[in-house]
C-alpha positions as CSV (number, residue, x, y, z in Angstrom):
1,X,14.1,9.5,3.0
2,X,15.3,8.4,-0.5
3,X,17.7,11.4,-0.6
4,X,19.2,10.5,2.8
5,X,19.7,6.9,1.7
6,X,21.4,8.1,-1.5
7,X,23.7,10.4,0.5
8,X,24.7,7.5,2.9
9,X,25.3,5.2,-0.1
10,X,27.4,7.8,-1.8
11,X,29.5,8.6,1.3
12,X,30.1,5.0,2.0
13,X,31.1,4.0,-1.5
14,X,33.4,7.1,-1.8
15,X,35.0,6.2,1.5
16,X,35.5,2.5,0.8
17,X,36.4,2.5,-2.9
18,X,37.4,6.1,-3.9
19,X,41.0,5.8,-2.8
20,X,41.4,2.2,-3.8
21,X,40.9,3.0,-7.4
22,X,44.5,4.3,-7.4
23,X,43.8,7.5,-9.2
24,X,44.0,11.1,-8.0
25,X,42.6,12.9,-11.0
26,X,40.3,15.8,-10.2
27,X,37.9,14.4,-12.7
28,X,37.3,11.4,-10.4
29,X,35.7,13.7,-7.8
30,X,31.9,13.8,-8.2
31,X,29.0,15.5,-6.6
32,X,26.0,13.6,-5.1
33,X,23.9,14.8,-8.0
34,X,26.3,12.9,-10.4
35,X,25.6,9.6,-8.6
36,X,21.9,10.2,-8.9
37,X,22.2,11.1,-12.6
38,X,24.3,7.9,-13.2
39,X,21.8,5.8,-11.3
40,X,18.9,7.2,-13.3
41,X,20.6,6.7,-16.6
42,X,21.5,3.1,-15.8
43,X,17.8,2.4,-14.9
44,X,16.6,4.1,-18.1
45,X,19.2,2.1,-20.2
46,X,18.0,-1.3,-19.0
47,X,14.3,-0.5,-18.7
48,X,13.7,-1.7,-22.2
49,X,16.6,-4.2,-22.4
50,X,15.7,-7.9,-22.6
51,X,16.3,-10.3,-19.8
52,X,19.5,-12.3,-20.4
53,X,21.9,-14.7,-18.9
54,X,25.7,-14.5,-19.1
55,X,28.4,-17.1,-18.6
56,X,30.0,-17.6,-15.2
57,X,33.4,-17.4,-16.8
58,X,35.8,-15.0,-15.2
59,X,36.6,-13.7,-18.8
60,X,33.1,-12.3,-19.0
61,X,33.4,-10.4,-15.8
62,X,36.9,-9.2,-16.6
63,X,35.8,-8.0,-20.0
64,X,33.0,-6.0,-18.6
65,X,35.2,-4.4,-16.0
66,X,37.9,-3.7,-18.6
67,X,35.4,-1.9,-20.7
68,X,34.3,0.1,-17.7
69,X,37.8,1.1,-16.8
70,X,38.8,2.0,-20.3
71,X,35.7,4.1,-20.7
72,X,36.4,5.8,-17.4
73,X,39.9,6.7,-18.6
74,X,38.6,8.1,-21.9
75,X,36.0,10.2,-20.1
76,X,38.6,11.7,-17.9
77,X,40.9,12.6,-20.8
78,X,38.0,14.1,-22.8
79,X,37.0,16.1,-19.7
80,X,40.6,17.4,-19.4
81,X,40.5,18.5,-23.0
82,X,37.1,20.2,-22.7
83,X,37.5,22.4,-19.6
84,X,35.3,25.5,-19.4
85,X,33.7,24.4,-22.7
86,X,37.0,25.1,-24.6
87,X,38.3,23.0,-27.5
88,X,41.7,21.7,-28.2
89,X,42.7,25.1,-29.5
90,X,42.9,26.3,-25.9
91,X,46.2,24.4,-25.6
92,X,47.6,27.1,-27.9
93,X,47.4,29.5,-25.0
94,X,48.4,27.0,-22.2
95,X,51.9,26.8,-21.1
96,X,53.5,23.3,-20.9
97,X,56.9,23.1,-19.2
98,X,59.7,21.0,-20.9
99,X,63.2,19.9,-20.1
100,X,65.9,19.1,-22.7
101,X,67.3,16.5,-20.3
102,X,64.3,14.6,-18.9
103,X,66.5,11.8,-17.6
104,X,68.1,14.4,-15.3
105,X,65.3,16.7,-14.5
106,X,61.6,17.0,-15.5
107,X,59.4,20.0,-15.0
108,X,55.7,20.9,-14.8
109,X,54.2,24.3,-15.0
110,X,52.0,25.0,-12.0
111,X,51.9,28.8,-12.1
112,X,49.5,31.4,-13.3
113,X,49.2,31.5,-17.1
114,X,48.7,35.3,-17.2
115,X,51.7,36.2,-15.1
116,X,54.1,33.7,-16.7
117,X,56.8,35.2,-18.9
118,X,57.0,34.2,-22.5
119,X,60.2,32.2,-22.2
120,X,60.3,31.5,-18.4
121,X,63.5,29.5,-19.0
122,X,66.3,28.7,-16.6
123,X,69.2,26.3,-16.4
124,X,69.6,23.7,-13.7
125,X,72.7,21.4,-13.1
126,X,72.1,18.6,-10.7
127,X,75.1,17.7,-8.6
128,X,73.5,15.3,-6.2
129,X,70.1,13.8,-5.6
130,X,68.4,13.8,-2.2
131,X,68.7,10.4,-0.7
132,X,66.9,8.6,2.2
133,X,68.5,7.1,5.3
134,X,69.3,3.4,4.8
135,X,70.0,0.8,7.4
136,X,71.4,-2.4,6.0
137,X,71.5,-5.5,8.2
138,X,74.0,-8.3,8.2
139,X,73.9,-11.1,5.6
140,X,72.8,-14.5,6.9
141,X,72.5,-17.8,5.3
142,X,68.9,-18.1,3.9
143,X,68.3,-21.6,5.2
144,X,70.3,-21.2,8.4
145,X,68.8,-21.1,11.9
146,X,70.5,-18.3,13.7
147,X,67.6,-17.4,15.9
148,X,66.3,-19.4,18.9
149,X,62.6,-19.9,19.3
150,X,61.1,-17.2,21.4
151,X,59.7,-13.6,21.5
152,X,61.8,-10.6,20.6
153,X,61.3,-6.8,20.5
154,X,63.0,-3.6,19.3
155,X,62.1,0.1,19.4
156,X,62.1,2.3,16.3
157,X,62.4,6.0,17.0
158,X,61.8,8.9,14.6
159,X,62.1,12.6,15.1
160,X,58.5,12.8,16.2
161,X,57.5,9.5,17.8
162,X,58.6,6.0,18.9
163,X,57.2,2.6,18.0
164,X,57.7,-0.8,19.7
165,X,57.9,-3.9,17.5
166,X,57.5,-7.4,18.7
167,X,58.0,-10.6,16.8
168,X,58.1,-14.3,17.5
169,X,60.4,-17.0,16.1
170,X,59.3,-20.6,15.9
171,X,61.8,-23.4,16.4
172,X,61.8,-24.4,12.7
173,X,62.0,-20.8,11.3
174,X,64.9,-20.2,8.9
175,X,66.8,-17.0,8.8
176,X,64.9,-16.0,5.6
177,X,61.5,-16.6,7.2
178,X,62.5,-14.5,10.2
179,X,63.7,-11.6,8.0
180,X,60.4,-11.8,6.0
181,X,58.4,-11.5,9.2
182,X,60.3,-8.3,10.1
183,X,60.0,-7.0,6.5
184,X,56.2,-7.4,6.6
185,X,56.0,-6.1,10.2
186,X,57.7,-2.8,9.2
187,X,56.0,-2.3,5.9
188,X,52.5,-3.0,7.3
189,X,53.1,-0.4,10.1
190,X,52.9,2.5,7.6
191,X,55.4,4.6,9.5
192,X,57.3,6.1,6.6
193,X,59.8,3.3,6.2
194,X,60.3,0.7,3.5
195,X,61.8,-2.7,4.3
196,X,63.2,-5.1,1.7
197,X,65.3,-8.3,1.6
198,X,68.5,-8.0,-0.4
199,X,70.8,-10.9,-1.5
200,X,74.5,-11.3,-1.7
201,X,76.3,-11.8,-5.0
202,X,75.7,-15.6,-4.9
203,X,72.2,-15.4,-3.7
204,X,72.8,-17.7,-0.8
205,X,72.5,-15.1,2.0
206,X,69.9,-12.5,2.8
207,X,69.9,-9.2,4.7
208,X,67.1,-6.8,5.8
209,X,67.4,-3.3,4.4
210,X,65.3,-0.5,5.8
211,X,64.9,2.9,4.0
212,X,63.1,6.0,5.0
213,X,60.6,7.4,2.5
214,X,61.7,10.9,3.5
215,X,64.8,12.2,1.9
216,X,67.3,14.9,3.1
217,X,67.9,16.1,6.7
218,X,69.0,19.3,8.4
219,X,72.5,19.7,9.9
220,X,71.2,19.5,13.5
221,X,68.3,17.0,12.9
222,X,70.3,13.8,13.4
223,X,69.2,10.5,11.9
224,X,65.7,10.2,10.4
225,X,65.2,7.0,12.4
226,X,67.1,4.9,15.0
227,X,66.5,1.2,15.9
228,X,67.3,0.0,19.5
229,X,67.0,-3.6,20.7
230,X,64.6,-4.5,23.5
231,X,65.9,-4.5,27.0
232,X,66.0,-8.2,27.4
233,X,69.2,-10.1,26.6
234,X,67.5,-12.3,23.9
235,X,66.4,-9.2,22.0
236,X,69.8,-7.6,22.2
237,X,71.5,-10.8,21.0
238,X,69.0,-11.0,18.0
239,X,69.7,-7.4,17.1
240,X,73.5,-8.1,16.9
241,X,72.7,-10.9,14.4
242,X,70.3,-8.7,12.4
243,X,72.5,-5.6,12.4
244,X,69.6,-3.3,11.3
245,X,70.5,-0.8,14.0
246,X,73.5,0.4,12.0
247,X,73.1,3.3,9.4
248,X,74.7,2.2,6.1
249,X,73.8,5.4,4.3
250,X,72.6,8.6,6.0
251,X,70.0,10.9,4.4
252,X,71.4,13.7,2.3
253,X,69.9,16.8,0.6
254,X,69.9,17.4,-3.1
255,X,72.5,19.8,-4.5
256,X,72.1,21.7,-7.7
257,X,73.0,24.9,-9.5
258,X,70.2,27.1,-10.6
259,X,71.4,29.6,-13.2
260,X,74.9,29.1,-11.8
261,X,73.8,29.7,-8.1
262,X,74.2,26.8,-5.6
263,X,71.0,25.5,-3.9
264,X,69.9,22.5,-2.0
265,X,66.6,20.8,-1.1
266,X,65.4,18.1,1.3
267,X,63.5,16.5,-1.6
268,X,64.1,15.8,-5.2
269,X,60.8,17.6,-6.0
270,X,60.4,21.3,-5.4
271,X,59.1,24.5,-7.0
272,X,61.0,27.3,-8.6
273,X,59.5,30.8,-8.5
274,X,56.0,29.3,-7.7
275,X,55.8,28.5,-11.4
276,X,57.7,25.2,-12.1
277,X,57.5,22.0,-10.2
278,X,60.9,20.4,-10.6
279,X,61.7,16.7,-10.2
280,X,65.3,15.6,-10.1
281,X,65.8,12.3,-11.8
282,X,69.6,12.0,-12.1
283,X,73.0,13.7,-11.9
284,X,74.1,16.1,-14.7
285,X,77.3,15.7,-16.6
286,X,79.7,18.4,-15.3
287,X,79.1,21.7,-17.0
288,X,76.0,20.5,-18.9
289,X,73.0,22.0,-17.2
290,X,69.4,21.1,-18.3
291,X,67.4,23.9,-19.8
292,X,63.8,24.3,-18.5
293,X,61.4,26.3,-20.6
294,X,58.0,26.1,-22.4
295,X,57.0,23.8,-25.2
296,X,55.9,25.5,-28.5
297,X,52.2,25.7,-28.7
298,X,51.9,23.3,-31.6
299,X,53.8,20.7,-29.6
300,X,51.3,21.2,-26.7
301,X,48.4,20.5,-29.0
302,X,50.1,17.5,-30.5
303,X,50.7,16.1,-26.9
304,X,47.0,16.4,-26.2
305,X,46.0,14.7,-29.4
306,X,48.5,11.9,-28.7
307,X,46.9,11.4,-25.3
308,X,43.5,11.2,-26.9
309,X,44.7,8.7,-29.5
310,X,46.3,6.5,-26.8
311,X,43.0,6.4,-25.0
312,X,41.2,5.4,-28.2
313,X,43.8,2.7,-29.0
314,X,43.5,1.3,-25.5
315,X,39.8,0.7,-26.0
316,X,40.5,-0.9,-29.4
317,X,43.2,-3.1,-27.8
318,X,40.7,-4.2,-25.2
319,X,38.2,-5.2,-27.9
320,X,40.9,-7.1,-29.9
321,X,42.1,-8.9,-26.8
322,X,38.7,-10.4,-26.2
323,X,37.7,-10.8,-29.8
324,X,38.4,-14.6,-29.9
325,X,37.0,-15.4,-26.5
326,X,33.4,-16.5,-25.6
327,X,32.9,-13.3,-23.6
328,X,32.8,-10.7,-26.4
329,X,29.9,-10.1,-28.7
330,X,32.1,-8.3,-31.2
331,X,30.1,-5.1,-30.9
332,X,32.7,-3.1,-29.0
333,X,35.3,-3.3,-31.8
334,X,32.8,-2.3,-34.5
335,X,31.2,0.5,-32.4
336,X,34.5,2.2,-31.4
337,X,36.3,1.7,-34.7
338,X,33.3,3.2,-36.5
339,X,34.0,6.5,-34.8
340,X,37.5,6.7,-36.3
341,X,36.4,5.5,-39.7
342,X,33.7,8.1,-39.9
343,X,36.5,10.8,-39.7
344,X,39.0,8.9,-42.0
345,X,38.4,11.3,-44.9
346,X,39.3,14.3,-42.7
347,X,42.1,12.6,-40.7
348,X,44.8,12.6,-43.4
349,X,45.0,16.4,-43.5
350,X,45.6,16.6,-39.7
351,X,48.2,13.8,-39.5
352,X,45.9,11.0,-38.3
353,X,45.6,7.6,-40.0
354,X,43.4,4.5,-39.3
355,X,45.5,1.3,-39.3
356,X,44.3,-2.1,-40.5
357,X,43.7,-3.2,-36.9
358,X,41.4,-0.1,-36.4
359,X,44.0,1.7,-34.2
360,X,45.1,5.3,-34.9
361,X,48.5,6.6,-35.7
362,X,49.7,10.2,-35.5
363,X,52.2,12.0,-37.7
364,X,53.2,14.9,-35.4
365,X,54.9,16.8,-38.2
366,X,51.8,16.8,-40.4
367,X,49.7,17.8,-37.4
368,X,51.9,20.7,-36.4
369,X,52.1,21.9,-40.1
370,X,48.3,21.9,-40.2
371,X,48.1,23.9,-37.0
372,X,50.4,26.6,-38.4
373,X,48.5,27.2,-41.6
374,X,45.7,29.7,-42.2
375,X,43.2,26.8,-42.1
376,X,44.1,25.8,-38.5
377,X,40.4,26.3,-37.5
378,X,39.4,23.4,-39.7
379,X,42.0,21.2,-38.0
380,X,40.7,22.0,-34.6
381,X,37.1,21.4,-35.8
382,X,38.0,17.8,-36.9
383,X,39.9,17.1,-33.6
384,X,37.2,18.5,-31.4
385,X,34.5,16.5,-33.2
386,X,36.5,13.3,-32.8
387,X,37.1,14.1,-29.1
388,X,33.4,14.6,-28.5
389,X,32.3,11.5,-30.5
390,X,34.8,9.4,-28.5
391,X,33.5,10.9,-25.2
392,X,29.9,10.1,-26.1
393,X,30.8,6.5,-26.9
394,X,32.8,6.1,-23.7
395,X,29.9,7.5,-21.7
396,X,27.5,5.0,-23.2
397,X,30.0,2.1,-22.6
398,X,30.4,3.1,-18.9
399,X,26.6,3.1,-18.4
400,X,26.1,-0.3,-19.9
401,X,29.3,-2.3,-20.6
402,X,27.1,-5.5,-20.6
403,X,25.9,-4.3,-24.0
404,X,29.2,-5.7,-25.4
405,X,29.2,-9.0,-23.6
406,X,28.0,-12.2,-25.3
407,X,24.8,-13.3,-23.6
408,X,21.8,-15.5,-24.0
409,X,18.5,-13.7,-24.4
410,X,15.9,-15.2,-22.1
411,X,12.9,-12.9,-22.7
412,X,12.0,-9.6,-24.2
413,X,10.1,-7.1,-22.1
414,X,6.6,-5.9,-22.8
415,X,7.2,-2.7,-24.7
416,X,4.1,-1.1,-23.2
417,X,4.9,-1.7,-19.6
418,X,8.6,-1.7,-18.9
419,X,10.4,-2.0,-15.6
420,X,14.0,-1.5,-14.6
421,X,16.3,-4.4,-13.7
422,X,19.2,-2.5,-12.3
423,X,21.1,-5.5,-10.8
424,X,21.7,-6.9,-14.3
425,X,24.0,-4.1,-15.5
426,X,24.6,-2.1,-12.4
427,X,26.9,-4.7,-11.1
428,X,29.3,-3.7,-13.8
429,X,28.2,-0.2,-14.7
430,X,28.0,1.2,-11.2
431,X,30.8,2.3,-8.8
432,X,31.3,-1.2,-7.2
433,X,33.8,-3.2,-9.3
434,X,35.5,-6.4,-8.2
435,X,38.9,-5.8,-9.5
436,X,40.1,-9.3,-8.5
437,X,37.8,-11.0,-11.0
């Protein structure tokens, strides 16, 4: 029975909150056993903790949630640098794609490590980006009253389906209020279109602009969407005032030269040879193609170390941000900074340094030099131990972030007969977090 209840709880929380966390990392996917393990560890953690009271201040709640979120990020990064039990030295054999013109094109290696060629490079010159279809309405005075009170409708047709939209205008609605109603109506429909209000040069007039999220179109496909006024005369008259049934910019495909050969794509993101995922960001200067290849292995390791340092610094920044408030006990800063200071004697040789505010800085040149010497194994040993220590601390913080919150001790538990009080810490250590606190 308990197992069934746990399954139901897990499924419900995953359905309700999994997508809302705004992250798609594969390290955010957990098995049911992980939830059980986390629950057991939370209970074990607070079984011997004293009973306490915390302030009702929103800062206290926000501090606890910030700790949880920062710890979650660190754990994901540590997991990504510890796959299959490997250390940071595994980055030496991993291929990381790079572009010498990231403002024009960026690349990510998505192929098979074993079959990838040593260089794998090619040149890509972007002539045109793929664009969406845009319908721009007529500009109307913001505070004008060009619409009579009443009900209106229009049909929006795509290549696959049709939608009918209905909206009401009150007698005192201004043009801007009517346009805002339509903007929200289209955006909330989630039909692959984005509506925005744009202003004229003076800012006195507004127009509704509708864009497709899809880019590109085939020669025989026609428009990505069409807008047609309702059949009644009032709706047709309103559409003439709006003007959103007119295409101001049709969808177009991207155009680029790949090693001198002309290609096109519906989207600005596509794959090349099933090895590189390419994203077009801008148009090339004529005759100056971007070169896509692989980063040197030392650069790949330096990138990973920089990511780890950024995660550590984010936790330090969180501790410093709340250091002067009534919500922090001050333990977070001392606990996390103690990790870096314990490695300070070894950091200098690998390009790391501890700053006065307890954050870390990286000298990439020093690190890359350390990786290219005969003593590279010692460099990896220091980096891996720091990674593991930071991961353990993040794991502890995620289980009981309330350990770092300033609180009033009410009573200590009987050490011979302890009992769990999960609602004390689980509110902030579990999966349910009020992100609006």
